[in-house]
C-alpha positions in Angstrom: 13.9 -0.8 -17.9 13.5 -4.5 -17.2 15.8 -6.5 -14.7 17.6 -9.6 -16.3 15.7 -13.1 -15.2 14.9 -15.9 -17.6 12.1 -16.6 -19.2 10.7 -20.1 -19.3 6.9 -21.0 -21.2 5.4 -24.4 -19.6 2.9 -26.7 -21.7 1.4 -28.3 -18.6 0.2 -27.7 -15.5 2.7 -30.2 -13.8 5.1 -29.2 -15.8 5.1 -25.2 -14.5 5.0 -26.5 -10.5 8.2 -28.7 -11.3 9.3 -25.0 -12.2 8.0 -23.0 -9.2 9.5 -26.0 -6.7 13.1 -25.5 -6.8 14.2 -22.8 -4.7 15.2 -20.0 -7.6 13.6 -16.7 -6.7 10.6 -16.9 -9.6 7.5 -15.4 -10.3 4.9 -16.3 -12.6 3.5 -13.5 -15.5 0.0 -14.6 -17.4 -1.2 -11.4 -18.9 2.1 -9.0 -17.0 -0.1 -5.6 -16.7 1.3 -5.5 -13.5 4.1 -7.8 -13.1 5.8 -5.6 -15.6 5.5 -2.8 -13.9 6.2 -4.1 -10.7 9.5 -5.4 -12.5 10.7 -1.9 -14.2 9.5 -0.2 -10.5 12.2 -2.6 -9.2 9.1 -3.7 -6.1 10.2 -7.7 -8.1 13.5 -8.7 -9.1 12.7 -12.3 -10.0 15.6 -14.4 -11.1 13.4 -16.6 -13.2 9.6 -15.4 -14.9 7.2 -18.5 -15.5 4.5 -17.8 -18.6 1.7 -20.0 -18.0 -0.6 -18.2 -20.4 -0.3 -20.6 -23.1 -1.7 -23.8 -20.2 -5.2 -24.7 -21.7 -6.5 -25.3 -18.6 -6.1 -22.3 -17.3 -7.7 -20.6 -19.9 -11.0 -22.3 -19.7 -14.8 -21.1 -18.8 -16.3 -24.3 -17.6 -19.7 -25.1 -15.6 -21.1 -27.3 -13.8 -24.6 -27.7 -12.4 -23.6 -26.2 -9.3 -20.5 -24.3 -9.9 -18.7 -22.1 -12.8 -14.9 -22.4 -13.3 -12.4 -19.7 -14.9 -8.9 -20.3 -15.0 -6.4 -18.0 -13.8 -5.1 -17.1 -17.3 -8.7 -16.2 -18.5 -8.2 -12.7 -19.5 -10.9 -9.7 -18.9 -11.8 -9.9 -22.4 -12.8 -13.2 -22.5 -14.6 -12.7 -18.7 -16.6 -9.8 -20.8 -17.7 -12.2 -23.7 -18.7 -15.3 -22.3 -22.3 -16.3 -21.8 -21.5 -18.6 -18.9 -20.7 -15.3 -16.7 -22.7 -13.4 -17.9 -25.7 -15.9 -17.0 -24.7 -16.6 -13.7 -21.8 -14.6 -12.4 -22.9 -11.2 -14.4 -21.4 -8.8 -11.3 -18.2 -10.2 -13.1 -18.9 -9.0 -16.2 -19.7 -5.8 -14.7 -16.7 -5.8 -13.3 -13.9 -7.0 -16.1 -15.8 -4.0 -18.3 -13.9 -1.1 -15.7 -11.3 -2.6 -15.9 -8.5 -0.7 -17.7 -8.2 0.0 -21.6 -8.7 -2.4 -24.5 -5.5 -3.8 -24.3 -5.6 -4.0 -21.0 -8.9 -6.1 -21.0 -7.2 -8.3 -23.9 -3.7 -8.9 -21.2 -5.0 -8.4 -17.7 -5.5 -11.9 -16.0 -8.0 -12.7 -13.7 -5.5 -14.3 -11.8 -3.4 -11.6 -12.1 -5.5 -9.4 -10.9 -6.2 -12.0 -7.4 -3.3 -12.4 -7.2 -1.9 -8.5 -7.1 -4.0 -7.8 -3.7 -4.5 -4.2 -4.4 -7.8 -3.2 -2.5 -9.1 -1.3 -5.0 -9.0 -4.2 -7.8 -11.8 -4.7 -10.0 -11.6 -8.1 -10.1 -10.6 -9.7 -7.0 -13.8 -7.0 -5.3 -16.0 -8.9 -7.7 -14.9 -12.3 -7.1 -15.4 -11.8 -3.4 -18.1 -10.0 -3.6 -19.5 -13.5 -5.2 -18.2 -15.7 -2.9 -15.5 -17.0 -4.7 -13.0 -20.0 -3.8 -9.8 -19.8 -5.2 -7.4 -23.8 -6.3 -4.2 -23.6 -5.6 -1.9 -25.9 -6.5 1.5 -27.2 -6.0 3.2 -30.8 -5.9 2.7 -32.1 -2.9 -1.9 -31.4 -3.5 -4.5 -28.5 -3.9 -6.2 -26.4 -1.4 -9.1 -24.2 -1.7 -10.5 -21.2 0.1 -12.9 -18.5 0.1 -10.8 -15.4 -2.2 -11.6 -13.4 1.0 -9.1 -15.3 2.8 -6.4 -15.7 0.5 -6.1 -11.6 0.4 -4.4 -11.0 3.7 -3.5 -7.2 2.9 -2.4 -5.6 0.1 -0.5 -7.2 -2.3 0.1 -9.8 -0.2 -1.8 -13.6 0.1 -1.4 -16.6 1.4 -0.2 -18.3 -2.4 3.6 -20.2 -1.5 6.0 -19.7 -3.7 5.7 -23.2 -5.0 1.9 -22.8 -5.9 -0.2 -22.0 -9.3 -3.4 -20.9 -9.1 -5.5 -22.9 -10.9 -8.7 -20.7 -10.8 -11.6 -20.0 -9.1 -14.7 -21.2 -8.6 -17.8 -19.4 -8.3 -21.0 -20.9 -7.1 -24.7 -20.3 -9.5 -26.6 -17.7 -7.2 -29.6 -16.6 -8.2 -29.9 -12.4 -6.7 -32.9 -10.5 -7.5 -30.5 -7.5 -8.3 -26.7 -7.6 -8.9 -25.1 -4.1 -9.3 -21.4 -3.8 -9.7 -19.9 -0.2 -9.3 -17.4 1.9 -9.3 -15.9 5.5 -8.7 -13.1 6.7 -10.2 -11.4 10.2 -11.1 -12.3 9.5 -14.5 -15.0 7.2 -16.1 -12.4 5.3 -17.8 -8.8 3.9 -17.6 -8.8 4.8 -13.7 -7.9 2.8 -10.4 -11.3 2.8 -7.9 -11.1 5.3 -5.6 -14.3 2.6 -3.7 -16.1 0.0 -6.0 -17.9 -3.0 -5.0 -20.9 -5.2 -4.9 -23.8 -5.3 -4.0 -26.2 -8.2 -4.5 -29.8 -8.7 -3.0 -33.4 -9.9 -3.1 -37.1 -9.5 -2.4 -39.9 -11.7 -0.7 -43.1 -11.8 -2.0 -44.3 -8.9 0.2 -41.4 -6.4 -1.4 -38.9 -6.9 1.8 -35.4 -7.3 1.3 -34.9 -11.1 2.1 -30.8 -11.5 1.3 -28.3 -9.2 1.1 -24.2 -9.3 0.4 -22.8 -5.8 0.8 -18.6 -6.0 -0.2 -16.8 -2.8 -1.1 -13.3 -1.9 -2.3 -10.6 0.6 -2.0 -11.8 1.1 2.0 -10.0 -1.1 3.9 -6.5 -3.3 3.4 -8.7 -5.8 2.1 -12.1 -6.4 0.1 -14.5 -5.3 3.1 -18.3 -7.5 3.8 -20.3 -4.8 5.6 -22.3 -8.3 7.1 -23.7 -5.9 9.6 -25.8 -3.7 7.1 -26.5 -7.0 5.3 -28.2 -8.5 8.9 -29.8 -4.6 9.3 -31.7 -5.4 5.5 -33.2 -8.4 6.1 -36.6 -7.8 6.3 -37.4 -4.1 5.4 -38.4 -2.5 2.5 -36.3 0.8 1.6 -37.2 4.2 3.9 -35.7 7.2 4.2 -35.5 6.0 7.9 -33.4 2.8 6.2 -31.2 4.8 3.7 -29.9 7.0 7.0 -29.2 3.3 8.5 -27.2 1.8 5.9 -24.8 5.6 5.7 -24.3 5.1 9.1 -23.6 0.7 9.3 -21.1 1.7 6.0 -19.6 4.3 7.6 -18.8 2.2 10.9 -18.0 -0.8 8.5 -14.6 0.8 6.4 -11.7 1.9 7.6 -9.9 3.7 4.1 -6.6 5.6 3.4 -6.2 9.1 1.9 -3.7 8.4 -1.4 -3.6 10.4 -4.4 -7.2 9.2 -5.8 -8.9 10.4 -3.1 -9.0 11.4 1.3 -10.1 8.8 3.4 -13.1 10.9 4.1 -14.9 11.2 0.7 -13.9 7.6 0.4 -15.6 7.0 3.3 -18.8 9.2 2.2 -18.7 8.3 -1.2 -19.5 4.5 -0.1 -22.0 5.0 2.2 -23.7 7.6 -0.1 -23.3 4.7 -3.3 -24.3 2.4 -1.1 -27.4 3.7 -0.2 -28.3 5.0 -3.4 -27.9 1.8 -5.2 -30.0 -0.2 -3.0 -32.8 2.7 -3.0 -32.9 1.7 -7.0 -32.3 -1.9 -6.5 -36.2 -1.3 -4.3 -37.8 1.2 -6.6 -37.3 -1.7 -9.9 -39.0 -4.0 -7.9 -42.0 -1.5 -7.3 -41.0 -1.4 -3.4 
């Protein structure tokens, strides 16, 4: 059963910020797919719930010459249906398609997924894999930072109680290969055992010219495998490189064991999937 709370639905960002600036124990709700579950479990017990899902500015998907702008109340279904996201940030489209059921995708929002700060969050890992930034607003002003710095631990972010996630900024990038992957105990309706984003580009000689490897559910926060990225530059895929890929991933991850999988399995499958996907990307480029 839900605990008792006061429910307020502001119509503008300014109105929401005025409410959040009070000393009351407030919580922001948009889709409610995480907050209501946490409230039933008595993990969060706010006195006031501020529903922001009807604030028009938070439900927009826009583009500029260089960026994609996602409002925090954009749902996963909206992401899947967006031509802008599909064209310029397809990794996020792929991740959104992996989230829950149609009902969850219709309700759950990208802002809520980031704020829940689960290391296995599909939307969160996709945002980190694209070097997205988060924009926070309060009555004091605006803060903007990389999403990978915004999340500091499982369920923990740097957002203050008087701040609201306005949205996310994703810089348009042209990768030759972009893949979001997810390993779960089922093909659907599963929390990720391991997930990740692999972005690669190749030069005219079919060597890897740039790389971005980000993994989720293998550490307290999504982790970028920077050592592996450096090792990939200037190389073609080979069996020797495959061995190096697996070694670098195993050295970079520090998962835990839980009901979904052991730490040993998480490490193993993260290494194997990274190797397999990079090999596939190289093969598609004729390498």
